[in-house]
N, C-alpha and C positions, 0 to 999 in steps of 0.2 A: 568539589572538583571543578576546575575551570575547563570546559570542553572546547574553548577557543572558537566558538561559533558566532561571536559578536559580529553583527552586520553581514553575515554570510547570506547569500541570496538563494532562497529555497522555493521550489515548487512542489506541492503535494497534490497529486491528482486524486480525484474522488474524495474530497476532504470536507464536505459540508456536514458530515456527522460521523459518529462511530470512530473506528480506528483512524481514519484519515484526519478527522478533526482533532483527535487526541495527539497525533503526530505533529500536526501544525502547531498546536498549543505547546508541545514540548520544545520545538525549535524557538518559538517566541519567548518562552521562559529563559532561553539561553541567549537572548538578544539578537536572534537572526531576523532577517526580513523574509516574510513568508507570503507567497501567493497561493490562495486556495482556489480550487476549481471544482465544478460540478456541472451536470446537465440540467439540474433542476433549479430554476431561479429563486423560488420562494425559500427553500431551505438554505441555499447559498447566501442569500441576503441576510437571513436571520443569524446565521453563523458569523458572517462578516461583522454584523453590528455588535455581537457579543465580544468578538476578538478585538475590534477597534476600541471598544469601550475600555477593555482591560489593558491593551498594549499600545494603543495609539495608531492614528492613521499612517504615520510614517513607516510603521513596521508591518502593516497588514494591507493586502489588496486581494480582491476576488475577481475572477473572470469566468464567465460562462464558457464551457467548452465540452463538446462531445469528443472524447479522446479516441474514439474509433474512427473519427473523420479527419484525415490528414489536412484538409483545407482549414478546418477550425484550429487545428494544432499549429499550423503555420501562422495564422493570425495571432494566436497566443504567444508564439515565439517572438513575433515582431513587436508585440506590445511589451514583452519583458525586456527586449533589447532597448526599446525606446525609454522605458522607465528606469531600468537598472544598469543597462550597458552590458549585461552578461548574466551568467548563472553559475552557481557553485555546486548546488545539490539538487538532484531530481529524485523524488520518491514517487514511484508508480503504484497507486493503490486502487485503481478502478477494478471492480469485480463484483460478481453476484453469484452466490452458490445455489440459487433457486433453479431447479430443472425438473426432470422426470426420472422415474425409477427404472425405466427401460434399460435392458442390458446394452442395447445399441440404439440411442435416440434417433429419431428421424433426421433426414438431411436438413430440413428447415430448422428444427430445434438445435441441432449441432452447430449450425452456422451462427445462430443467434447467440448461443453461449460462448462459442469460440471468439466471436467478434467482441463481446463485452469483456471477456477474461484474458484473451491473449492479444488480439489485434490492437486493442486500446493501449496495451503495454508496449508492444512492438512499435507502434506509430509514435508514441511519446518519446521513446528512445531515439528514433530516427529524427524527430523534430529537434531535440535538444542536445544530441550528442556532441555536435561541433562546439557548442557553448561550454559544455562540461569539459571537453578536451582543452579548450583555450584557458580555462581557469584551473586546470588540473584538479578537478573536483571529484565528486563521487555520485554513483547511482545506487539506489536501494530499491529492490523489487519486493513487493508484498505478495507472497504466494500463499501457500496453505499446506498443512500437513497432509491434506488430501492429494497434494502433488508429490509427496514423498513415499507414500505407501497406500495400499488399498484399505480404507477404513470404513467403507460403506457409503461414501459420498457419491453423488451422481457421476457417471462415467465421463460425460462430456466436460463437466467442470473439473474433475480430477485430471483429465488429460491436458486441459488448457493450463492448469497450474503446474503440471510436470514440465510442460513446454517452457514456461517462464523460468524454471530452475535451469533447464538446459541452456536457454538463451543467456542467462546470467553467467553461468560457469564458462561458457565459451567466450563471452565478451570479456570476462575478467582476465583471461589469458591474452587475448588480442590487444587489450587496452592497458595492460599492466604498467607500462612506463608512465602513463599520464593519469589514468582514471582507476579508482577503486570501485569494484562492483560486488555487492553482497545481496543476500536474500533473507528475509524474515518469513518464516512459515508459522503463522498462528494456528492454534487449535481452536477450541470452542470459546469464542469471545462473546460475552453478552453486553448489549447496550440497548437502550430504548429504541424501538422501531426496527431493530435488526431482525435477521431471520430466526435467531434463537428466541427472541422475545415473542415473535409470532407463534413459534412452535409451543412455547410454554403456555400461551393463552389458549391454545387448542387442546393440549394434553400435557399438563404439568407433571402428572405422575409418571408418564412414560419418559419424559425428558429427564427428570430427576433420577430415575432408575438407570438410564443410559449413562449419565454423567458419573454416577457412583460406581458403575461397573467398568467403565472404560478409562476414567481419568484418576490416576493414583492420588492426586491432591483433592479429589472429590468436590470440585467446584468449577465454575466458569472462570476464565480469565477476564481481565478488564482491558479496555482500550489503552489506559494509561500504562499498563504493564508492557504492552507492545510498543508504545511511544518511547518509553525509557530506553529500550533496546535499540530502537530506530535512531534516536538522537546520538547515542553512543557510537553506533557503527558508522555514522556519518561525520564523526568528530576526529580530531587529530589523535585522540587517545586510542583510536582503533587504526592507526596508520599502517600497521603491518597485517591487517586483515583484509583480504580480498578473495573472492571466489567461494566464500563461506555461505552455508545455509544454516540458519539458527532457528530451531523449533522452539516456540513459546506455547507450550501445550499442557503444563501441569504434569508432565511425565507420561502422557498418553502413548507416545511412540517409543518409550524406553525399552519395552519388551520386544519391539519389532526389529530394531537394527542390531 
């Protein structure tokens, strides 16, 4: 199936590993030009080298950026305009599910998690919206099933992910003439160095029990399975889809809604 993404200009934030890296690779496989971003220079450089070796320097670029900082995002925008002249697709993937189990986390903790998981997304859209409108492109938010229902995830993280869904749904109506806006809500996705990888190393028996009891498909999802959905939703094959929230969770939320 030709998704008609050849030479589309794409930014995937938080894309030096895991889901973000897989999404970037998915677009590159379709012939798009992709800019990957991250706060960590070492991992970003390693990922860039891998992708450039596979897809070529003309298709891949990487830029260090803390997406919670509007000044850094503005610099990123200026670089993109200079290099590409515009932008067709924005995928906001910055996030971190690590927090505390308190029913109501402290103010300091809440602000930290909110900044990483919501403000980074909000700031990214503010920075690139005009470019997406000019190209009549699309925005894809990566949220979580923790933002759709109470599944035992940290309260501050879940609230931030719920706010992303609300932002996306409202934007989809306001921007419907020019821009498509959708959300992917992954469930339990395993990749090396991720939060589930850490939990398995600490207590694999408990993690395996949790997955078997809560996920009907009895397994973790993979970053590539999220990537496939992301690339489709940003393609012309999904031209009548906007304001949607797609759960990729092996059936975990089937019994909730």
